[in-house]
C-alpha positions in Angstrom: 31.6 -14.8 3.8 32.2 -13.5 0.3 31.6 -9.8 0.0 30.7 -8.8 -3.5 31.0 -5.1 -4.3 30.0 -5.3 -8.0 29.3 -7.6 -10.8 30.6 -7.0 -14.3 27.9 -7.3 -17.0 28.8 -7.6 -20.7 26.8 -5.1 -22.7 26.7 -5.2 -26.5 27.4 -1.9 -28.2 27.5 -3.0 -31.8 27.9 -6.2 -33.8 31.7 -6.4 -33.1 32.2 -4.6 -29.8 31.5 -5.2 -26.1 31.5 -2.9 -23.1 32.0 -4.1 -19.5 29.5 -2.4 -17.2 29.9 -2.9 -13.4 26.5 -3.3 -11.7 26.7 -2.2 -8.1 24.5 -5.0 -6.7 25.8 -4.6 -3.2 25.2 -0.9 -3.0 22.4 -0.1 -0.6 22.1 -3.7 0.5 21.8 -3.1 4.3 19.4 -0.1 4.1 17.1 -2.1 1.8 17.1 -5.2 4.1 16.3 -2.9 7.1 13.6 -1.1 5.1 11.9 -4.3 4.0 12.1 -5.7 7.5 10.7 -2.6 9.1 7.8 -2.3 6.6 7.0 -6.0 7.3 7.1 -5.5 11.1 4.8 -2.5 10.9 2.6 -3.4 8.0 1.7 -7.0 8.9 0.0 -6.4 12.2 -1.6 -3.1 11.2 -3.0 -4.6 8.0 -4.3 -7.7 9.9 -6.0 -5.4 12.4 -7.4 -3.2 9.6 -8.6 -6.3 7.7 -10.7 -7.2 10.8 -12.0 -3.7 11.5 -13.0 -3.0 7.9 -14.7 -6.4 7.7 -16.9 -5.3 10.7 -17.7 -2.1 8.7 -18.6 -4.1 5.6 -21.2 -6.1 7.6 -22.7 -2.8 8.7 -23.2 -1.7 5.1 -20.3 0.8 4.8 -19.4 1.2 1.1 -16.0 2.8 1.6 -15.0 -0.2 3.8 -15.2 -2.5 0.8 -12.3 -0.7 -0.9 -10.4 -0.4 2.3 -10.8 -4.1 3.1 -9.6 -5.0 -0.5 -6.7 -2.6 0.0 -5.6 -4.3 3.2 -5.9 -7.7 1.7 -3.8 -6.5 -1.3 -1.2 -5.0 1.0 -0.9 -8.2 3.0 -0.3 -10.2 -0.2 2.3 -7.6 -1.2 4.0 -7.7 2.2 4.2 -11.5 1.9 6.9 -11.1 -0.8 9.2 -8.9 1.3 11.0 -11.7 3.1 11.9 -13.2 -0.2 13.2 -9.9 -1.6 15.1 -9.2 1.6 16.8 -12.6 1.4 17.6 -12.0 -2.3 19.1 -8.5 -1.6 21.0 -9.8 1.4 22.5 -12.6 -0.7 24.0 -9.9 -3.1 21.1 -10.3 -5.6 21.5 -14.0 -6.0 18.1 -15.8 -6.2 18.3 -19.1 -4.2 15.1 -20.6 -5.5 13.6 -21.7 -8.8 12.8 -19.5 -11.8 9.1 -20.2 -11.3 9.4 -18.9 -7.7 11.1 -15.8 -9.0 8.3 -15.2 -11.6 5.5 -15.8 -9.1 7.1 -13.5 -6.6 7.7 -10.8 -9.2 4.2 -11.2 -10.5 2.7 -10.8 -7.0 4.9 -7.9 -6.1 4.2 -5.7 -9.2 0.6 -6.9 -9.6 -0.3 -5.9 -6.1 1.6 -2.6 -6.4 -0.8 -1.5 -9.1 -3.9 -3.0 -7.6 -3.0 -1.0 -4.5 -2.6 2.2 -6.6 -6.0 1.8 -8.3 -7.7 0.9 -5.0 -6.3 4.1 -3.5 -7.8 6.0 -6.4 -11.2 4.4 -5.8 -11.0 5.3 -2.1 -10.5 8.9 -3.1 -13.2 8.8 -5.8 -15.7 7.2 -3.4 -15.0 9.8 -0.7 -15.3 12.6 -3.3 -18.7 11.4 -4.4 -20.0 10.8 -0.9 -18.8 14.3 0.4 -19.2 16.6 -2.6 -22.5 14.9 -3.9 -23.8 13.8 -0.5 -27.5 13.9 -1.5 -27.2 12.7 -5.1 -25.0 9.8 -4.2 -27.4 8.1 -1.8 -29.0 6.0 -4.4 -25.8 5.4 -6.4 -23.2 4.2 -3.8 -23.9 0.5 -3.2 -21.6 -2.2 -1.7 -22.2 -4.5 -4.7 -20.9 -1.8 -7.0 -17.8 -1.4 -4.8 -17.3 -5.2 -4.9 -17.6 -5.3 -8.7 -15.1 -2.4 -9.1 -12.6 -4.0 -6.8 -12.8 -7.4 -8.5 -12.6 -5.7 -11.9 -9.4 -3.9 -10.8 -7.8 -7.1 -9.6 -8.8 -9.0 -12.8 -7.5 -6.3 -15.2 -4.2 -5.8 -13.4 -3.7 -9.5 -13.1 -4.2 -10.0 -16.9 -2.0 -7.0 -17.7 0.9 -8.5 -15.8 0.7 -12.0 -17.3 3.7 -11.1 -19.6 5.9 -11.3 -16.5 5.9 -15.1 -16.8 7.4 -14.9 -20.3 10.1 -12.3 -19.5 13.7 -13.6 -19.5 14.5 -11.4 -16.5 12.6 -14.0 -14.5 14.8 -16.9 -15.5 16.6 -16.9 -12.2 17.7 -20.6 -12.1 20.2 -20.1 -14.9 23.3 -18.0 -15.4 24.0 -15.5 -12.6 20.7 -16.2 -10.8 19.3 -12.7 -11.1 15.6 -12.1 -10.5 14.0 -9.3 -12.4 17.0 -7.2 -12.6 16.8 -4.4 -15.2 18.7 -5.5 -18.3 18.8 -4.3 -21.9 15.3 -3.1 -22.7 13.5 -4.7 -25.6 10.7 -2.9 -27.4 8.1 -4.9 -25.5 9.6 -4.0 -22.1 9.9 -0.3 -23.1 6.3 -0.2 -24.2 5.3 -1.9 -20.9 7.3 0.7 -19.0 5.6 3.6 -20.7 2.2 2.1 -20.0 2.9 1.6 -16.3 4.1 5.2 -16.0 1.0 6.7 -17.7 -1.7 4.3 -16.6 -0.3 3.2 -13.3 1.1 6.5 -12.0 0.3 9.8 -13.9 -3.5 9.2 -14.3 -3.9 7.9 -10.7 -1.9 10.9 -9.4 -4.1 13.3 -11.4 -7.3 11.7 -10.0 -6.0 11.8 -6.4 -5.1 15.5 -6.7 -8.5 16.5 -8.2 -10.7 14.4 -5.9 -8.9 15.4 -2.7 -8.8 19.0 -3.7 -12.6 18.9 -4.3 -13.2 17.2 -1.0 -11.1 19.8 0.8 -12.9 22.7 -1.0 -16.3 21.2 -0.1 -15.5 20.7 3.5 -13.9 24.2 3.9 -17.1 25.8 2.6 -19.2 23.9 5.1 -20.7 26.0 8.0 -21.6 23.0 10.1 -18.1 21.8 10.9 -15.7 23.0 13.5 -12.2 24.3 12.6 -10.6 21.2 14.1 -12.6 18.9 11.9 -11.7 20.9 8.8 -8.0 20.8 9.7 -8.3 17.0 10.0 -9.7 16.7 6.5 -7.0 19.0 5.1 -4.2 17.0 6.8 -5.7 13.8 5.4 -6.0 15.2 1.8 -2.4 16.4 1.8 -1.1 13.2 3.4 -2.8 11.1 0.7 -1.1 12.9 -2.2 2.3 13.3 -0.5 2.4 9.6 0.5 1.6 8.6 -3.1 4.3 10.8 -4.4 6.9 9.7 -1.9 6.2 6.0 -2.5 5.6 5.8 -6.2 7.1 8.9 -7.9 10.8 7.9 -7.6 10.2 4.4 -9.1 8.1 5.6 -12.0 10.5 8.5 -12.7 13.4 6.1 -13.0 11.2 3.7 -15.0 10.5 6.5 -17.4 14.2 7.5 -17.7 15.1 3.9 -18.3 12.5 3.6 -21.1 13.7 6.8 -22.7 17.3 5.6 -22.6 16.3 2.5 -24.6 15.8 4.8 -27.6 19.5 5.7 -27.4 21.3 2.3 -26.9 24.7 3.5 -28.0 24.7 6.3 -25.4 23.6 4.1 -22.6 25.9 1.2 -23.5 29.0 3.4 -24.1 28.7 5.2 -20.8 27.0 2.5 -18.7 24.8 5.3 -17.6 22.1 3.2 -16.0 24.5 0.9 -14.1 26.7 3.7 -12.8 24.1 6.4 -12.0 20.6 4.9 -11.8 20.8 1.3 -10.6 21.2 2.1 -6.9 18.4 4.8 -7.0 16.3 2.2 -8.8 16.6 -0.4 -6.1 15.9 2.2 -3.4 12.9 3.5 -5.2 11.5 -0.1 -5.2 12.0 -0.1 -1.5 10.2 3.2 -1.1 7.2 1.8 -2.9 6.7 -0.8 -0.1 6.3 1.9 2.6 2.8 2.6 1.2 1.6 -0.9 2.4 2.6 -0.1 6.0 1.2 3.4 6.1 -2.2 2.8 4.4 -3.9 1.2 7.5 -2.7 4.1 9.7 -3.7 6.8 7.3 -7.1 5.5 6.2 -8.5 3.4 9.0 -6.6 3.5 12.3 -6.7 7.4 12.3 -10.5 7.4 12.0 -12.5 8.7 15.0 -15.1 5.9 14.6 -12.5 3.2 14.6 -10.7 4.6 17.6 -14.0 4.8 19.5 -14.8 1.2 18.5 -11.3 0.0 19.7 -11.8 2.0 23.0 -15.2 0.3 23.5 -13.7 -3.1 22.9 -10.9 -2.5 25.3 -13.3 -1.1 27.9 -15.5 -4.2 27.6 -12.4 -6.5 27.8 -11.2 -4.7 31.0 -14.6 -4.9 32.5 -14.8 -8.6 31.9 -11.5 -9.2 33.5 -12.4 -6.9 36.5 -15.6 -8.9 37.0 -13.7 -12.2 36.9 -11.2 -11.0 39.5 -14.1 -9.8 41.7 -15.8 -13.2 41.4 -12.7 -15.0 42.7 -12.5 -12.7 45.8 -16.1 -12.3 46.9 -19.1 -14.5 47.6 -21.9 -15.0 45.0 -24.2 -12.3 46.4 -21.5 -9.7 46.3 -20.6 -10.8 42.8 -24.2 -10.2 41.6 -24.2 -6.8 43.2 -20.9 -5.8 41.5 -22.0 -7.1 38.1 -25.2 -5.0 38.3 -23.1 -2.0 39.1 -20.6 -2.6 36.3 -23.4 -3.1 33.9 -24.9 0.3 34.8 -21.5 2.0 34.4 -21.0 0.4 30.9 -24.5 1.6 29.9 -23.5 5.2 30.9 -20.3 5.0 29.0 -22.0 3.7 25.9 -24.6 6.5 26.0 -21.8 9.1 26.4 -19.8 7.7 23.5 -22.9 7.6 21.2 -24.2 11.0 22.1 -25.3 13.0 19.1 -22.4 15.4 19.1 -21.5 17.0 15.9 -18.9 15.0 14.0 -17.2 14.9 10.6 -18.9 12.8 7.9 -17.2 9.4 8.0 -16.4 9.4 4.3 -14.3 12.6 4.7 -11.9 11.0 7.1 -11.9 7.4 6.1 -14.3 5.2 8.0 
């Protein structure tokens, strides 16, 4: 098997001179393949489970669940591109399929990254409105509004990424068969990068910090919540912001540096600064952005007390059904009827205990 350490790329410096820049395509290959595989293994089942659980909450009229269901669907689509990227990276950044496949895969990958970011912002805004303006928001928060906002986000981001299909970085069937590798930035690509940094990262980050801080402040001032419940809200608020920074800050920081370097082409080309210093961090930062899709279900849905109780009730009912089936195969019909009555009574007691009016945290503060 051919082991390719680097590929030399010819970079124009002026009209009559060329500089050979070695691009370390093979650097970080194994960690990236492992990362993509791990994210897929964790993210696929957790998002499928979350998709089902949030759908149940949608049918019960929960507004926040509309955003969380949309987020899970978006993350599943996003995760669907990872096997292709893992294959591409493992083949030393050689795209084995057509240019159209490259462009569609890149479009889905980057499109869903920003749909996910904007949906995360809407989750925080909805929680903020529901917790901070609990009384005032009762007549404003409606599922149809959440559906309209989610569809609007998808449509706007999809339209905004249509230029992906005209970018020469997606012409993977020709030349060295690279798929959306960073190359010499044009004015269009540079402007696109600045837009993504500001609109797709800085503004969402500011909104996440403000809304989660206000949620935390409102809950801390509440006299009707236990310390344990307040600690849970604080951990969730901090985790939301930290996860966003870990997953998306490195990529957008390098994107910003890359856009700024395009204003100094002679400096970048003479020193091969991006290829030597930033290319490997750039590929790793793309890998970090995928972690968000695996953690979202755990952070927002599977950590919810209501969801855990629902799962426990479902498992209890499943175990009860299996126990009754085993009893029916070992006893006569009269004994089965007696056991079924007893089991039904036990389940009724369990349900009453689970649904007791104990004090709990408002569901919007913790997810569902």
